[in-house]
N, C-alpha and C positions, 0 to 999 in steps of 0.2 A: 417389880414392885408396884408400878402404876396399874398394871392389869388386875392385881389382886385388890388393890384399894379401891378401884372403880366398882367392885362389887358392893361397896357401901350404898351405892345408889339404889340397890334392891331393897334396902331397909330404910334408908333416909327418904327415898322417893326419887324418882327420875326427874320430877318437876313438881316438887312440893311448894308450899307456900313461901318458904325461904327463897328457893331458886326463882319463883315467880317474880317476887319483889326485885330481887337482883336483876333478873332478866329485862323486865319492862323498864326499870330505871336506866339500864344500860343502852337499850336500843332507842330509847327516846332521843338520845343525843345523835343517833345515826340519822334522824330526820334532818338535822342541822347539816350533816355532810352532804346529803342530797341536795340541800338548799344551796350550799356554796359552790358545789360542783357545777350547777346549771345557772346560777345567778347571772353569769355574764351574757346569757342569751338576750337579756333585756338591758343590761348595763351597758353593753357595747354595740347596741343595735345602731345601724347606719340608716337614717332616714333619707328620703329624697331631699335634694339640695341644689341650689345654684349660687353663683357668685352674688355678692352684695354689691351695691352701687354707691357712689359718693354723693348721697343726697336722699331727699325724701320722695317716695315713690307715690304717684297719684293714680296710675292706671296699670293693671296687668293684663297682658294678652297671651293666650295660648290657643292655638289652632283656631284663630279667628273668633274666639270667645273672650270678651273683655270684661274686667271686674275691677272694682276698686279694693277688693279683699284678696289677699294672696291665698286664703284657704280656699277660695272657689278655684283658683288656678291649679292647686294641688289636687283637687278632686278630678281634674281632667288629665293630669299627668299620667301617662302609661308607660313610658320607656325612658331609660337613661339617655337616649339620643334625642329626645325632645329638648327644645329650648324655649325659654320665656322671654317675650318682649315686654319692656316696661318703658313708661314714660315718666320722667321726673317732674317735679313741680316748676322746675325752670325750663321745661319744654324739651330736654334732651331725651333721646330715644336709644335704649341699650338692648343688646341681645344677650341673654344670660344662659350659659350652659353649666354643667356641674363643676367644670375646672377652668373655665375661661369666661371672658366676657368681651363684648365688642361694642364700641360706640359707633352709631351711624352717623356718618357725615352728611350734612345738608339734608337731614331728614326732618320734615315738618308734619307729616301724616303718619298716625299709628296704624301701620299694616303689619301682618305677620310675615309676609313674603317681601323681600327687599334685595335688589340687584345692585344698589349703589355701593360706593366705597365705605369701608369699616376701619376702624383703628382697633387692633386687638391688644388686650391687656390681661394681665394676670389678676388673680382674686386678692388684690391688695386691701380690700375692705372687709375681708372675712366672708361669710356665707350667709344664705337665708335657708333655714331648715323648715321641713314639713313638720309642724307640731299638732297635726290632727290627731295622732295616735300616741304620742308621748311628748312630754314637756321638755325633758332633757336627758341626755345620756352622756358617757364620757366623750362620744364622738362629737356632740354638739358643743359641749363645754370647752374642749381643747382643739376642735377643728381637725379631727382625725379623718380627712378626707382628701381625695386627690393624691398628691405626692406623699402625703402622711397616712394614707389609708392602710398601708401595711402595718402600721403600729397598732390599729385597732384589731386587724386580723391576728396579730401576735398576742393579744391579751389572753385568749384561751389556751394556746400552746404553752405559754410561760406558766399559767396556772397548773397545767398538766405536768410540767417539768417539776414544779414544787411538790406535786403529788408524788411523783416518782422518787424524789429524794426523801420525802417523809415517810414513804412506806418501808423503805429499807433501813433508814436511820432509827425510826422509832420501833420497828419490828425488832432490830438487834437490841436496842435499849431495854424493851420490855422483857427480853430473855435474860437480861443481865440484872436488872433492878427490880423487876416485877411488873405485873400488869396494871395494878392499881395506881402507882404513881404517875405512869404515862398517861392513863385515862384521865386522871385529874389535870395533869399539865396540859394535855391537848385540848380538854374542854374549856379550861380557862383561856387558853390561847385562841380558840375558835370565837369566843365572845370578844375579846380584846382586839384582835385583828379584824374581825368582822365589822366592828364599829368604826375601827380606825380607817378602814377602806373608805368609808363615807366622807371622811374629812380630810383626805389626801388632796394636796393643793396643785399637783400637776400629774401628768401621765406616768413620769418615771417613779415617783413616789408611790403611785396607784399600783404599778406593777410589782414593785418591791414588797409592799404590804400584802398584796394578793398572793405573792409567791410564799410569803410566811404563812398566811392563812391556809394555803394549799397543803403545806407540810404538816401542819397540826390536824387539819381535817383528815388527811390521808393517814396520819399516825393513829388517829382515834379509830378510824374505820378497820384498820388492819388489826389492831389490838383487841377491839371489842368482839370480833369474830373468835379469837382464841379464848377471850375471857368467858363468853357464854358457852363455848364448847366445853371448857373445863369445869363448868358449873352444872351442866345438865347431863342426865344419864343417857344411855344409849337409845332408850325407848323414845325419848322426846327430842334427841339432838338434832335430827334431820328438820323438823318443823321449826325448832327454835332458831337455827342458824339461817334457815331460809328467810324467816320473817324479819331479820335484820335488813335483807335486800328490800323487802316490803316497806320498811320503814324508810329507806332511801327513796323508794318510788314515791312515797307520801311527800316527801321533801321536794321532789320534782313537780308534783301537783300543786304544793304550796307556792312554789316559784310562780306558777302560771296565774294562780289566783291573786297573789300580792301583785304581781306584774299588771294584772288587768285593773286592779283597784287604784294602785299608785303609779303615776306616769312620771315622777321625778326620781332619777336614779338613786340619789344619795339617801333620800327618805326611804325608798324601796329597800336599799342595803340596811339601813338601821333596823327597820321593822324585821326584816329576815334574821338579823343577828340576835334580835331579843329572843328568839325562840331557844336560844342556848342558855339563857339565864336561869330557869327553874333548875335545870340539871346541876349547875355549878354549886347551888345552894346546899345540896345534900350529897354530891358525888363523893365527898371526903368520907362518908360513912360506908361506902362499899368496901368489903373485905378483900384480901388478896385471895388468889385461888388455892385450893389445897394442892393441886398438882405442881405448881410452881414452888410452894412452900416445901413439899416433899423432895423436890429435886435440889433444893438448897439445904436440905438436911434439918429443917426447922420443925421437927416433929412435935414439940410442945404446943406450938401455935396451930398445928393441924388438929391436935386433940381439942384445943379450945373451940376451934371453928366447927368441929363435928358436934360438940356439946350444944353449941348455939343452934345449929341446924336441927338438931334432935328436938329442942324446945319450940322452935318455930313450926316445925312439921308435926308436932304432937307424937313423935316416936321415940322410944327408948331402946337404945341399942346396947344390950349387955355384953359388950365386946371391945377390947381395947385395940388401938391402931396396930400393935404388934401382932395380934391375932389375925389380921386380915392382910397385912403387908409383910411377906417373908424376909424382905431386905431390912425390916426395922425390928430390933429386939430390944427388950428392956434390960436394964442391969448394968453394972459397971463396965463389963466387957465392951458393951455397945457404946457406951459414953467414951470410952478410951478410943475406940475405932473411929468414932465420930469425930472426935478432937483431932485424931491423927489424920484423917482425910480432909478435914475441913480447909486447911491452907492450900491444899492441892487441887481445888475445885477448878476445873478447866473453863477458860474463857472461849466461847464458841464464836466462830465467824462464818461468812458464807462459804468458805472452803469446805467446811464440815458437811455440806450438803453434797459434796462430790468425794466423800472419804472412801467409798468402795465403788467398784464398777456398777453394782446393782443401783446404789443410792444416785450415782452420776447419771445413769440412763433414766432413772426415775425423775431426777431434778430437771433434766433436758426435756422430757416430755411434758411435765407439769408447767414449766416456763412457756413452752410452746403453746399449750392450751390456753393458759392466761393471755398471751399475746393475741391468739386468734379470736378469743371470746370478745376481748375489748375492741379489736379492730372491726370484727364484723358488727358488733353492737353499735359503734359509732358510724360505720359506713351505711348501715341500714338506716340509722336515724337521719343522718345528714342528707342521704338520698331521698328521703320522704318529705323533706320540707316543702316540696312543690305540690303538696296536696290541695292547696288553696284554702279559701275560707279564713276563719279568725285565727291568727297566730297563737293566741293565748289558749284557745280551745284545743288547738293541734298539740301544743306542748302538754296540756293536761291529759289528753288522750294517750299521748306517748308515754307518759308516767303510768296511766291507769292500765295500759296494755301489758305491763310488766307483771301485774298482780296475778292474772290467771297463769302466766308461764311459771311462776313461782310455785303455785298450787300443784301444777302438773309435775314439776320437778320434785316436789315433796312426795307425791304419790308413787312416782317412779322410783325414787331412791329407797323409799321403805319396802316396796314390793319387789322391785327388780334388782336393786343394788345401785351404788354410786356409779361404778364403771359401766354397768349395763344400761344406765340411763344417759350418761354423758356421751358415750360413743354414738349410739344411734342418732341423737339429736344434732351432734357435729356432723354426721354424714347426711342427715336430712337437710341441714343448712346448705351443704355443698350441692345436694340435688336441686334445691330451691333456686340457688344462684344459677345453675344450669338452665332451669325453666325460664327464669327472668330473661336470659340471653335469647331464648326462642320466641318470646312473646313479641309480636310487632309493636313498635312504638306507639302506633295510633290507639292501641287499646290500653288507655290510661288506667282505667278501673282495675283491669287485670294486673297491671304492673304494681299498682298501689297494694292490692290485695296480696300479691306474691311478696312484695317487700315486707309487709306486716307479718306475714307468716315466717319469712326469714328472720325477722327481729324476734319474733316469738320463739322460734327454734333456737337461736343462738342465745336468747335470754334464759332459757332452761340450762343450757350448758354453762353460761356465764353465772348463773345463780348458784349452782352447786359446787363449783370449783373451789370456793372458799372452804367448805366443810371437808371435801375430799382432800385438799391439800393438808389441813390440819390433822386429818385421820392417818395420812401416810407418813407422817414424820413424828419423832419421839418429843416429849416435853422439853428437852433441853435445847431444841432448836426449832420448835414449833412456830413461834411467832416470827423467828428469822425466815422460815420457809414460807409463811404466808406473806410476810413483808417483801421478800424477794420476788415472789410470784406477782404481788401487786405492782412491784416495779416494772416487770415485764408488761403487765396489763396497762400501765401508764405510757409506756413506750408505744404499745399498739394504739392508745388513744391520741398520742401525738402524731403518729403516722396517718392515721385515719383521714384526716382533712386532705393531706397530700395525695392519698389514695383516691379520694373523691375527685381531685382536680385532674386526674388522669383520664376522666370522662371526656376531656377536650381532645385527648389522642383517640380514644375509641370509647363510645358511649357506654360499653358493657365492661370495660377494663376493670372498675372497682368490684363488680360481681365475679369476674373471672378470678382476681386475686384473692378475694374472700373465699370463693368456692375451692381453689386449690388448697389454701391453708386449712380450711375445714376438713377437707378429704384427708390430708396428711395427718392432722391431729386426731382425726376419728380413728384412723388405723392405729397410731401410736397408742391411743387410750386403751385399746383392746388388749395391749401387752401389759397394762398395769394391774397391780393386785385389787381384788374387791375387799372393801372394808365394812360392808354392811354387817352389823351385829358384833363387830370386833372391838375389843377394849383399846383404849388410847394406850400407845406404847410409851415406855419411859427411856429406853436405851437405843442406840443405833442398832445394836444387834437385833433387838425385837422388831425394829421398824424394817430392817433389811430381810428379815424372816417372814414378813407377811406374804401370804399366798404361797407359801413353799411347805415342803414336808418338815422342814426343821421348825416351823411355827407350831404345827400340830404336836410335834414331839415336845416342845417347850410347854405347850398348854397342858399335856398330859402330866408332865412331871410337876407342874405347879398346882394341878388339881389335888394331888395327895395331901399338900399343906393346907390348901385354902378350904377343903371340905370340912376339916376338923373345926375351923373357925366358924363355918357357915352353920354347922350343926349346933354349935353353942348359941349362936344368934337365935335359933328357932326354940330354945328352951325357955319357957315362960318364967318370969321372975316373981 
């Protein structure tokens, strides 16, 4: 059914005015997803800090350089092993480190080196923070340092855990109730939870609200890929799906820009969340996709939608839905069959992705690709934070470097195919990981260059997996397939920081793990079917037949019926 109906795009336009309006309205919200995913980079930043003292400080001393302003002392701070010597207005002299403080006994002269007796104390009076680069973060507001530092490090993993749950939950809901209601709900949720994060009163409420924000952000990102895929014809589908990633990258760059301009975390969070507001105003106008409506047997709504698309695209199609979709016939018999079959509509779940050996093997490979893409993406990103320079500029460039990788992915997918682009770049990532391990550590420029090439190559693979997954599965489980794949992706993003920590065991352990995973998934990708130029499938049988002789036989049988309808479309009225 879906294969024939997709031929409507040949006459309605693969990316006409109607689809363009739908598309740009939808991906605008994807910018907010990129924003919320990376917002914690500056929300949970840990600045330089030392223990506070019980009294007013008159003089600061660091490395024999004294000042009455702590800002001057922070300018000389070079390592967490440094300590700050301060003198209070009452004459007391204290040594301050990041997580402890010591009062010098019988000390009258302010010197950096001291061999006399000290009384060690814990940080009972809070902490002094370096505010030269930011005025506040959740770390400074709630003292998430020293024995509480693990709470700050847990902020991003818990967000990614919410992303994981949101991907599979909303992907499943979108297949059951439709793409449009889920997009509307998750868009409103992003705005409400995004603003609510800024007004949380403690760490635990912050984590809970951010978890909910992660769920709706992930839910929207998963469903919008399916939504635009089902509204754009084959000729424009590659570029359309890839530019959803570009919108996400723009969100990352906006985070860097707003973070540079606003140094108070809750104001920064509110400003980032406001970007969601314009979409909420008109998102309720977006229609449901024709593919989902057909899968639910709502043919009259599809006919009305086609009429609207004809008017917007200035095209008149002298053909009814029944003449393009063999499974849909007019008349009483069809209505009887439709009523008869309506109550028995099957509710699909994740187990349907493993309904046959072919689909199970395909799902395993796809899940592994999602996991490896996310793992490699974040490992390369986290390993490149030592580039030096301005951290805001670095984040901006990390977002910008994704844009050319998506362009390369589009060109490769349209010319070489989805599988034939994905597999080589996964294997290239493995090769680059091997090269990084061969480069001497003293050659920092080569390490940075190789790491950026690794992120570029994994970015190409990571970018096209959304579209490839959507094309490998039928309409009835398409959102579920993308959602479950995104769940594996988020597992990779949660594992990635721990993978980076393994550099303490061996400096190249992260690259070794990513390289091995990329090599394995690259080989498995070569065994998947190619989907370039293939119409979206509607049933499990059609999806399982992709890349087989059975698929070619099914297409040949279907051509006999659809050619009659296509000839009628070409007759002028």
